[in-house]
N, C-alpha and C positions, 0 to 999 in steps of 0.2 A: 310151713306151719308145724311139721313134726319136730324141726329143730327147736322152735320156740317152746314146744311142750316138753322138751327134754328127751325126745325120742330120736333126735338126729345124731349125726356123726361127731358132734362136738364133745369135748372132754367132760367127763362126769365130775361130780363134787369131790371125789377122792383124789382125782388127778389134779384138779384145781388147788386143793389143799396142799398137795405135794409140791406143786410149782410155787405156791405162796411161801412155803417153808424154805424152798431153795432161794427165793428172792430175798428172804430175811437172813439167810445164813452168810454172815460176813466172812467166814473162813474161805469162801470162794472168790473173794475180792469184790470191788464195787460193781454196781450194775447200771450206773448212769451212762446213757449214750450208746449202749450196745444191746443187742437182743439177748434173750435168755440162752439161745443156742451158742452165740458167740461167747457168752460168759462161761457156759459149760465147757466149751472147747478150750478156752484160755486156762480155766482151772485144771483141766486134764493135762494140758501141755506143761503146766507148772508142777505137775505131780501131786495135786491136791485131792485126787480121787473123788470127784463129784459123783453122785449116784447115777448109775447107768439107767435106772428107771426114768429119771428126769429127761435124759437125752432121748430115750425111746418115746416118751410122751410128746416131746417137742417135734420129733420127726413124724409122728403119727398125725399131729395136728399143726401143720406148718402155718396155717392161716390164722390161728388163734394167738392173741398177744401173749 
């Protein structure tokens, strides 16, 4: 119940906004068929410098889409 009320361990609105912006940023390549973390790792491997805060958020909340 605490999670539903916003008091749980899920990501807050600021984190969700940051992830949404990452989803929409085409400079990191397409996002179809891969997870956000896979997309972040691919962008990093290609030298595209994705935001470290995005990776941190994804690792803190691995069960959130």
